C-alpha positions as CSV (number, residue, x, y, z in Angstrom):
1,M,-147.5,-10.3,-160.8
2,K,-145.3,-11.6,-163.6
3,R,-148.0,-11.1,-166.2
4,I,-148.1,-7.7,-165.2
5,L,-144.4,-7.0,-165.6
6,T,-144.3,-8.6,-169.0
7,L,-147.5,-6.3,-170.1
8,M,-145.4,-3.1,-169.0
9,L,-142.3,-4.3,-171.0
10,F,-144.4,-4.7,-174.1
11,S,-145.8,-1.4,-173.9
12,C,-142.1,0.2,-173.5
13,L,-140.8,-1.4,-176.8
14,F,-143.9,0.0,-179.0
15,S,-144.3,3.2,-177.8
16,G,-140.8,4.8,-178.1
17,V,-140.3,8.6,-179.6
18,N,-139.9,8.7,-183.5
19,D,-137.0,10.5,-184.4
20,G,-138.0,11.5,-188.1
21,P,-138.4,13.8,-190.0
22,V,-135.1,15.6,-189.9
23,T,-135.1,18.7,-191.8
24,V,-131.7,20.3,-193.2
25,T,-131.8,23.9,-194.3
26,V,-129.1,25.0,-197.1
27,A,-129.0,28.9,-197.0
28,G,-126.8,31.8,-198.2
29,S,-126.2,34.1,-201.1
30,V,-124.8,32.8,-204.5
31,P,-121.8,34.9,-205.4
32,F,-121.4,36.4,-208.8
33,I,-119.1,34.2,-210.8
34,V,-117.6,34.7,-214.2
35,S,-115.4,32.0,-215.8
36,F,-113.2,32.3,-218.9
37,N,-110.4,29.8,-218.1
38,S,-107.1,30.7,-219.2
39,E,-105.2,27.8,-217.6
40,G,-107.4,24.6,-218.5
41,T,-107.5,23.5,-215.0
42,G,-110.3,22.5,-212.5
43,Q,-113.8,21.1,-214.2
44,D,-113.2,23.4,-217.0
45,A,-110.4,21.6,-218.7
46,S,-110.3,23.3,-221.8
47,V,-108.1,26.5,-222.3
48,D,-110.9,29.3,-223.0
49,F,-109.0,32.4,-223.1
50,T,-105.8,32.8,-225.0
51,K,-103.4,36.0,-225.1
52,G,-101.6,36.8,-228.3
53,T,-97.8,37.4,-228.6
54,A,-96.3,40.7,-229.8
55,S,-92.8,41.9,-229.7
56,F,-91.8,45.4,-230.5
57,A,-88.6,43.6,-232.0
58,N,-90.8,42.7,-235.1
59,V,-91.6,46.4,-236.1
60,I,-90.8,46.8,-239.8
61,D,-90.9,49.9,-242.0
62,D,-94.2,49.2,-243.1
63,D,-95.6,49.8,-239.6
64,Y,-94.4,53.4,-240.0
65,D,-95.9,53.6,-243.5
66,R,-99.3,51.7,-243.7
67,V,-102.1,53.3,-245.5
68,T,-105.2,54.5,-243.4
69,E,-107.3,51.3,-242.6
70,S,-110.5,51.8,-240.2
71,S,-109.3,55.3,-239.5
72,V,-105.8,54.1,-238.4
73,T,-102.7,55.1,-240.1
74,N,-99.1,53.7,-239.7
75,Y,-99.6,51.1,-237.0
76,M,-98.3,47.8,-235.6
77,D,-101.1,45.3,-236.2
78,L,-101.7,43.0,-233.3
79,P,-105.0,40.8,-234.4
80,N,-106.4,38.6,-231.7
81,I,-104.3,40.0,-228.9
82,M,-107.0,38.6,-226.5
83,L,-109.3,35.6,-227.6
84,C,-112.1,34.1,-225.7
85,N,-114.1,31.4,-227.0
86,D,-116.1,30.3,-224.0
87,F,-117.2,33.2,-221.4
88,D,-119.8,32.2,-218.7
89,A,-121.2,34.8,-216.1
90,N,-124.4,34.2,-213.8
91,H,-125.5,37.9,-213.9
92,K,-125.1,41.0,-215.4
93,F,-121.4,41.9,-216.1
94,V,-119.2,44.6,-217.6
95,V,-115.9,43.5,-219.1
96,K,-113.1,46.3,-218.9
97,L,-109.6,47.0,-220.5
98,L,-107.0,48.8,-218.8
99,K,-104.1,50.1,-220.8
100,G,-101.2,50.6,-218.4
101,A,-98.0,52.9,-218.6
102,W,-95.6,52.8,-221.4
103,T,-91.9,51.7,-220.7
104,L,-90.0,53.9,-223.2
105,P,-86.6,54.3,-224.6
106,A,-84.4,56.9,-222.4
107,N,-84.3,59.6,-225.0
108,Y,-87.9,59.2,-226.4
109,T,-89.2,62.7,-226.3
110,T,-92.9,63.3,-224.8
111,A,-93.0,67.2,-224.8
112,G,-95.4,68.8,-227.2
113,D,-99.0,67.1,-228.1
114,A,-99.4,64.3,-225.6
115,T,-101.9,62.6,-228.4
116,L,-99.3,62.2,-230.9
117,R,-96.9,60.8,-228.7
118,K,-96.4,57.5,-226.5
119,N,-96.5,58.6,-222.5
120,T,-97.4,57.5,-219.1
121,G,-99.7,59.9,-218.1
122,G,-102.9,58.3,-220.0
123,T,-103.3,61.3,-222.3
124,D,-102.1,59.5,-225.4
125,I,-105.2,58.1,-226.4
126,G,-104.6,57.8,-230.2
127,Q,-101.6,55.6,-229.5
128,F,-102.9,52.2,-228.3
129,L,-106.1,51.5,-229.9
130,V,-108.5,48.2,-229.4
131,K,-111.2,47.1,-231.6
132,V,-113.8,44.3,-230.0
133,N,-115.6,41.6,-232.1
134,V,-118.5,39.3,-230.5
135,T,-118.6,36.2,-232.1
136,S,-121.3,34.6,-230.0
137,A,-123.7,36.2,-227.6
138,G,-124.1,33.6,-225.1
139,Y,-127.9,33.9,-224.8
140,S,-130.9,33.1,-226.7
141,D,-132.1,36.8,-227.1
142,A,-128.8,38.4,-228.5
143,T,-129.8,41.9,-227.2
144,E,-129.2,40.5,-223.6
145,G,-126.0,38.5,-224.4
146,L,-122.6,39.9,-225.1
147,S,-122.4,43.2,-226.7
148,Q,-119.8,45.8,-227.6
149,S,-119.9,48.9,-225.8
150,G,-119.6,52.5,-227.0
151,T,-117.4,52.5,-230.4
152,F,-115.4,49.6,-229.4
153,G,-117.4,47.2,-231.8
154,D,-117.5,49.6,-234.8
155,S,-113.9,51.2,-235.0
156,Y,-110.3,51.2,-233.3
157,T,-110.7,53.1,-230.3
158,G,-108.1,54.4,-228.2
159,L,-107.5,53.5,-224.6
160,T,-106.2,55.3,-221.5
161,E,-104.8,54.7,-218.3
162,V,-108.3,54.1,-216.9
163,A,-110.2,50.9,-217.1
164,T,-112.7,51.3,-219.9
165,E,-115.8,49.3,-220.3
166,V,-115.6,47.4,-223.9
167,I,-118.4,44.6,-223.6
168,S,-121.5,44.5,-221.2
169,G,-124.1,41.8,-221.3
170,G,-126.5,39.5,-219.2
171,A,-129.4,40.6,-217.2
172,N,-130.5,40.9,-213.6
173,S,-132.7,37.7,-214.3
174,H,-130.0,35.8,-216.1
175,G,-126.5,35.3,-217.0
176,V,-124.6,34.1,-220.2
177,E,-122.9,30.6,-221.4
178,D,-120.6,29.7,-224.1
179,G,-120.1,33.7,-224.9
180,A,-117.4,34.5,-227.4
181,F,-115.2,37.5,-228.4
182,D,-111.7,38.7,-229.5
183,I,-109.9,41.7,-229.4
184,D,-107.8,43.0,-232.2
185,A,-105.1,46.2,-231.4
186,R,-103.1,48.5,-233.1
187,I,-100.2,50.5,-231.9
188,L,-99.6,53.6,-233.8
189,F,-95.8,54.4,-235.2
190,D,-94.4,57.5,-236.5
191,W,-90.7,58.2,-238.0
192,L,-90.4,61.2,-235.9
193,T,-91.3,59.9,-232.5
194,D,-90.7,56.4,-232.2
195,I,-87.2,56.0,-232.2
196,P,-85.2,52.7,-231.5
197,G,-85.1,51.1,-228.1
198,A,-86.9,49.2,-225.8
199,Y,-90.8,49.6,-225.4
200,S,-93.5,47.8,-223.1
201,I,-96.9,48.1,-222.1
202,D,-99.5,46.1,-220.5
203,L,-103.3,45.4,-221.4
204,T,-105.4,44.3,-218.6
205,I,-108.6,43.0,-218.8
206,S,-111.2,42.7,-215.9
207,V,-114.9,41.6,-215.3
208,E,-117.2,43.7,-212.9
209,Q,-120.8,42.4,-211.9
210,G,-123.2,44.8,-213.4
211,S,-125.9,46.8,-211.4
C-alpha cells in the first residue's frame, strides 16, 4: 500500500500544467508627431527653433526710403524672424503662418485703400511680407522633404489674417528628419501713413498633418 502511494505522488510532481508561452499584444495607432523644440527640454535637449527679436522703436528714416529689393520698397527688414535648424515629422505635413491683427496708434488712418495701410481686417496683404528659405530638406529625395509652397520661396509674399501654407513635405509612407528652414520678414513703411506711436503684431507658426 505504501508503494502505491509513493508512485501516485511521483506522478503528480511531474505532470503539472506548463504555464508558458505567454503572449503580450501591443496595439494602437501611432499619432502624428512633429518636433521643432524651442525650449531645449526633454530628450531633445537642444534648442531647435529660435525667434528673432524686433522692435518698432528701432525704425529709422532708411526704413521709409529703402530702394526696391526683391520687389519690396520702403521696409523694416526682419531677417531670420523664425529660424529652425532641426525639424522632424513622422508623416506628410503642412507648415502654416498666421499674421495677427495690428495694434496701431490711436490716430492711425485706415481709411482709403486698405492695401496701402495697416489694418485689422486682414486685407492689408502688402504690409507684412515673408520669404521662406529651406536649407535642409530632411529626406534623401529632396522632392519629398521640406519644400516652400507657392511664391514664398521665390519672393517676399504678403500675409493676411488667415493661416497660410508656406512649407510642405514628407509623404504618406515616410516623414522627415533634421530638416531646416528660416523665415525672413519685411514690414512696409510709408511717410504719409505710418505715424509715430505704438505698433504691434503677432506672427504664429503651426504644423498640421498632411493628407
